[in-house]
N, C-alpha and C positions, 0 to 999 in steps of 0.2 A: 077676545080680549079680557081682562078682568076691569070693574070700574076704575082701579088705579090707572089703566091702561097697559096691565101688565102681561104677558103670557102667561099659562099653565100650564108648567110642566108635572107629568105624573112618573115616578121612577119607581119600578116596583123592583126591591132582589126578590128571587126567587133560588127556593131551598128543595133540597127531595123530599123529605118530609118524615111523619111519621108517626107511631102510631098512638091513637088518643092516650088510649093506659096501657102501661108493662102486659097486662091481663093476655088471654093466652086468644080471647075471641075480638079484641080488638087488635091486637096482632095480626090473627088470617083476616082481618077486613083489611086492613093496611095492605098486606103480602098479597091477596085478591088483584084490588088494586094498580100494585107497584107490577109484582109476575105479572100480569094480562094486557101492560103496553108491550105494541109488537117494537118498539123499539127497545126496550130490556130483554127479553128472548127473541134470535132473531135463528127462530125454526117453527115448520109450517102449523099452521092454527090448531088444523083438527087435532094435530099430534100433542104439543105442546097444549091445549085444553088437558086432555087424557091425561098427560102427564104432571101437570096442575094438580090435575079435581083429585086421581085417583091415589099421587103418589107423596106430591110435594105437601098437598092444604091442611091432609091430616094429624103430618106426623111434624111439619117443620117448625110450625107455631108455639107448640111449646116448649121447643129447643131456642128460640128465639125469644119468648116473655124473660123465660129465665136469663139473657143476654144480658136483656132489656131493663131486667131487674135488677141485675148488677149495678147501670149505672145510670138508674132513672134517680132524681132528683125532687126536692119537695117544689121546685118550680115548675116540672115536668122534665120532658124530652130535653138533653142536653142541646141536642142540633137546633130543636126550636126558638130556647131561651136563648141559646147565643144566636140566635138570626135576628130576634125582636131586639135583644140590648142593640145591637148595630145598630139596625135599623130605629132607635129609638135617637141615639146618638148622635145620626145623620141629619131625622129631625129635628136639629138643633140646626144644623144649615137648612134656615130657608128661600134661598136666592144666590141667584148666580147667573149675571149678566144679566141685568136688568128683566130675572124671571121670575116665576113665583113656583119654588117645587113643594108638592106633595109626595114624601118620600112614604112605603109602605113597603110590604114585606108578602111575600106566599109562597105555599108547598106545591109542589107538582103534585104531589099525592096526601091526600088526607088533608087538615084543616092547617092554617088557613087557607081556601080552596084559591086558585090560581082565579076561574074564571070568575068567580065572586068580586076578587080585587080589584080584574079590568074592569065589572063591571059598576062599582064604586068610584073609576075615576071619572068613567064615561058622564055617570050624576053630575062629579063635581067638574063635569065639560074644561079637564084636559086638550093642551092645542097637539102637543105632546106625548107619547108613553116613549118613554127610555124603560126596557124590560135588559134587569142585569140578572143572569144567572151567576150562582155563586159558586161556579166552578171556573177553576183557572182553566182546566186546557182542557177543549173544546171534545167532546164525544156520542156521536151519532147517537147511544144509549143514554143521553143524557142532557143534554143540549138542545139536541132538536126535537125531544121529542117534548122540550117546553115551550117549543117556537111552533111544533103542531097543535098546542091546545087555542094560544095565541093567534092561527092563523083562525081552526074552529069558531074562535067569538068574535072575531072579526067577520065572520059571513054576515052575523045578523044586526051591523053594526047599519045603519043610514049612511050616520057622518062619520066618517074615518080621520083620527087625529095622525098627524105625524109619527110615524114609525121609527125608533132607531132600537134592536136589537145589539147587545154588547155578546158577540158567541165566543169570543176566550179572552184572555187576557196572561196566555201562559208567560210572557215573554217580554212583561210590561214595568217599565224601570220599579218603581215605584214597590210595584207588589213582589220584584226579585227582594229590593230594600229594604223593604219592611221584612221577608222571612229572615235574609242575612242578621236583619236587627234581633231577631226573634232566637235565632240560634249562638249569638252571643252574649245574647245577655243570659243564657242558660250556662253558654261554657263559665259566664265570670263567674254568677253562683254556683258549678258543681265543679267545673273542670272538662277539660278537654276529651272524650274519650278518644282512642282509637282510632278508632272507622265513627262517620256519619254515616247511615242508610239515610236515606232516601224511598218510600215506602209510596206507591201508586194504587189506587186501586187496578185491579186487575182485570181485562177482559177477555173476550175469545178473540186469538191469533189471528181467526179469517179476517174480523173487521177490517183487520191492517190493510190485510189484500184487496178490501171492498173501498177500499178510496178515504177509512176511518183518516184522521191524521194526529189522532189522539197521543199514543206509542211515539210520534216521532215531534210532538208539543210535550211530551213530558220526559223524553230525552235533552229539548233544549233549554226545560228548564232545571233540569238539577245539571249542566254545562255552566250555566248561566250564572246561578247559589255556588256553583262551588268556587266560581273563579271570583265571585263576592266577596268571599271566607277565602281566599285564596289560598285553595285547599291543592297537596297534589293529587292527585291520579290515584293513587295507592292509597287514600287517606278518607275517601269517599263511597261513595258505590251505590246504585238505583238498583231496587226491588220491583218486586209488583204481588199482590198481596190477595186476598177474595174468592179464588177460585171457587167455581161452582161445577160443577158434572167431570165430565170423562172427555172431555173435548181437550185438546192444548189451550194453554192460557198464556198469556205474555208473559214473555221472560228478563231473568232468570224470575222464581218463584222467592218472598221474602221466605215463607216458613224452613226453602231449603235450605239458603243464604245461612239461617240465623243456626240451621244443626250443622252450618259445617265451619263455621268461624273457628270455632272452640280448638276442632281442629288441627286449622292453621294459623292458631298463635298468636289470633285477635278473638281477646274476652269481653275485652271492654267497648261498651257500642253506645251511641247516641241515634236516635231513631226520628225520624218527622217524617209528616206525608202533608208536603208542598198540595197534593191535589184534591187536597180540602180545605174548605174555606172557614169551616166553622167543625169542633169539637163534636163527634157520633156516635152511635154505636160503634162502628166501625173503627174509629181508632179509640176513641175510651175500653170499647173489649177486648178487642179482636187484638189492635196488636200494642194497648198499654196494657193488657194483662195475660191472654192469652201468648201471645206470642214471648213475653217476659220468660213465663214462663216455660216454654219449648226452649228459650238462648240457655236460659241455669242449667235446664234439666240435662242438655246438650254439652254442658263442662262450662262455660260461659261464669265472668263473676259480678259484673253490671253492668248494667241495662236501662237507659234511659230513656225516655220520651218526652219531646218537646211538646208543645199542643198547640194548636193549630192557634190562629193571629186570630180567632174570637170576635172581641169590641174590643179589642186594644187598639189606641190610638193611632196607631201606624197600620192597621184595618181600615182607619174612616178613611184617613186620607188617601189609602188605593183608590175602596169607593170614590173617589168627591173625585179626584183624580180620571178615575176612569167614567166619572157623566161630562165633567170636564169636554171630554175625548168626542165625545160629541153634541160640540156648543162650543 
């Protein structure tokens, strides 16, 4: 206990991470760590090592660096900037149920490193640690990878604190309401499009066969959000983005749907990405820029991207509610 007799609880928000800069060298280092994670690419290690080092890392970093440059801010990577801003707002809440809260953030890949933040908690003598991955839907490729690092780090600790790992919050009421609130605010400012497209990050379809619940959790999030907004079936659609390689991924594919919609008479769409807590390269460059061009070139007229919850007050409330669920 602390000098005041209160318990110390360390809360760590964990996100994917970002290159240190949008320069090709930094992007290559980031991709090497990210794509080198066995959780991310489910191929035999020797085969993937050859593909990664002979075909991916020599060419992809330059293209990715260009994409990062298009969304980079004066403060740095949007993903890290928004995660840190969200954390800063949460740090204003120093106690809960008689316990002292120490709130911080970390990245699974790159800096600030997850292991280092856990070690900081150890130095501060926390009695419990809450790990809160900023992935609303669980996936073995994201959430489980964070748990791997936490477990590996704890192997060397003599004194194990209590551990609470929040695996997902895909159907948490405050999360669904925060999403609905952001959509309503967008509609109030811009009007409602013919279709609300809910786009989630794609994964290889075989992961669902292997027991990964991500696909079903995305469907649940989509259904609950549509119900909260009072949408009819024809007013919303769930899709998946960011395919990589030739294997079959989760369907329907976002790009294909965007190309087909104008031919079906739907030329005005709003797009939201409920699988991301804060905006990042994928939402700001792929969804907001590249996919908009695809839709307009296919005959669409209006394409509007609805930002992630980022550091909004509603998102702060979601995080606080999640922390409270383990206490």
